[in-house]
C-alpha positions as CSV (number, residue, x, y, z in Angstrom):
1,X,-12.4,1.4,7.9
2,X,-10.4,-1.3,9.6
3,X,-10.0,-3.2,6.3
4,X,-8.6,-0.1,4.6
5,X,-6.1,0.6,7.4
6,X,-5.0,-3.1,7.3
7,X,-4.5,-3.0,3.6
8,X,-2.6,0.3,3.7
9,X,-0.4,-1.0,6.6
10,X,0.3,-4.3,4.8
11,X,1.4,-2.6,1.6
12,X,3.5,0.0,3.4
13,X,5.1,-2.8,5.6
14,X,6.1,-4.6,2.4
15,X,7.5,-1.3,1.1
16,X,9.6,-0.8,4.2
17,X,10.8,-4.4,4.1
18,X,11.9,-4.0,0.5
19,X,13.8,-0.8,1.3
20,X,15.4,-2.3,4.4
21,X,16.2,-5.6,2.7
22,X,17.9,-3.9,-0.2
23,X,21.1,-3.4,1.8
24,X,21.8,-7.1,2.7
25,X,20.7,-8.1,-0.8
26,X,23.2,-5.6,-2.2
27,X,26.1,-7.2,-0.3
28,X,24.9,-10.8,-1.0
29,X,23.7,-10.7,-4.6
30,X,24.8,-7.5,-6.2
31,X,23.6,-4.1,-7.3
32,X,21.0,-5.2,-9.8
33,X,18.7,-7.0,-7.3
34,X,19.0,-4.3,-4.7
35,X,18.1,-1.6,-7.3
36,X,15.2,-3.7,-8.5
37,X,13.9,-4.0,-4.9
38,X,14.1,-0.3,-4.4
39,X,12.3,0.4,-7.7
40,X,9.5,-1.9,-6.7
41,X,9.4,-0.3,-3.2
42,X,9.2,3.2,-4.8
43,X,6.0,2.3,-6.6
44,X,4.2,0.8,-3.6
45,X,3.3,4.0,-1.6
46,X,0.9,5.3,-4.3
47,X,-0.6,1.9,-4.5
48,X,-1.0,1.8,-0.7
49,X,-2.7,5.2,-0.8
50,X,-5.1,4.1,-3.5
51,X,-6.0,1.0,-1.7
52,X,-6.4,2.9,1.5
53,X,-8.9,5.4,-0.1
54,X,-11.1,2.8,-1.7
55,X,-14.4,2.7,0.1
56,X,-15.2,-0.4,2.0
57,X,-18.6,-1.8,0.9
58,X,-19.2,-3.4,4.4
59,X,-18.4,-0.3,6.5
60,X,-21.4,2.1,6.9
61,X,-19.2,5.1,7.6
62,X,-17.7,4.8,4.2
63,X,-21.0,5.4,2.5
64,X,-21.9,9.0,1.8
65,X,-25.7,9.3,1.8
66,X,-25.9,12.8,0.5
67,X,-24.6,12.1,-3.0
68,X,-24.6,9.3,-5.5
69,X,-26.6,6.1,-5.5
70,X,-27.1,6.1,-1.7
71,X,-28.7,9.5,-1.7
72,X,-32.1,9.9,0.0
């Protein structure tokens, strides 16, 4: 579970940094780079959610023993 939270937090931190960094980039380098940063940042939240919901193979609480290959 910790690994999932760390991955989600890392990707969302990158997303926040891209959004926040777009304003100085806009003033320094122009509109194109700032828009590109915002477009990349807009696609990161679904990626973060997907990475956060992937089961961790090392965490026992992520294994559902009622269904699937781990069923009794």
